[in-house]
N, C-alpha and C positions, 0 to 999 in steps of 0.2 A: 503492500502501501506504501503511496505515494502521501509527504507531508507538504501541506504550505510553508510556503516558503518566504522569511520576513526579509524586508527592502527596506532602508533608511530613506527620509522624504529627499536626501540629496541626488540619491542614486536614484529614485526612483523618479523626478523630473529631468535629468539626462537622459536617460532614457523617453520619457513623453517627448521630449521635445526634438531625440533623434528622431522619432518614429516607430520607435522597438517597442513600445509599450501602450495600456489603454487604462487609463485610470475610470472604475468604479467604485462609485459614490452609492454605497446602502442606506443611505441614515435613511429619516421618513422623512417626508415633505416639511414638517416645519422646521426643521434644524437646518433644512438649506440655508433657511433666511439669516442666519447667526453667519457662515462662512461657508463660500464655495471653491472648488477648485478649478477652474475656468477650463474647459475640454471633458470637462469628466463628466460618464455615463451616470444617468443613473435610475437606479432600479434598486429601491427599498425594499429591507428587508422583510417587512410583514404582505407584500405582494411580490415576493421577487418573482422573476419573470426569466425561465431560466432559457429560453428562444431567444431572449437580449440580449446576451451575451456571446459577443463575435468568438466565432470559434474557428476562426485560420489556418494559426498554426504561423502566422507570420509576425505577432506579436504577443509581447507578454501582458496579461489580463494583470491590474494589481487592485485587488477592493482593498476600499477605503470606508471606516466610520470615523466618530468619533475621538472614541482612543484607540482601535484596533480589534477587538474583541469579539464584536457582528462581523465584520469585516474576514475574521480568522473566519468564524464558523460557514458563512458562507461561502469561503473558497473553498474550505476542506472538502463542505458539501460536494461541493461541482468536481473535487476532485476522486471522491469519494462513486460518485454516479459514474463516471469515468465523462463526464462533459468538456474537459479540459485534462490534459496529460502534466500539466504543470499549472500552479498558479499560486498570487506574490499576496501576502499581506502589509500593508504599508504599515511599517513601525510606528505605533505614536497615534493614528490616526490623523485627522483634521489636525488635531490640535498640534502634535508631534510637525507638522508640512509648516502651521502658522508658526509654530515655537524656533520654526531652521530660516526661517527670516522667506520665506518663498511665497509668493503671490497669491492670491485669490482672483476669484472671478466674482 
């Protein structure tokens, strides 16, 4: 069984900027008002749509939530269902992203 891989915010930003990764934000709608990451796909955990997750094999899928707990669960779920062969969790979530001084959307 494959486990989700943790990725720090700076590395995630480099991957996204290079077109090598896609961020998928699993927070709920009301959480987006406080902070969001430009370019992240929104797919809330409470109504998660597995078919909305790109599975082209060309980009890393990085899951994001507030602090990294829910996104780890979603990513691991997709690995367990074999929807993805690898999945990444943004360490610290959007709080980690913001704490690293990275831009919001």
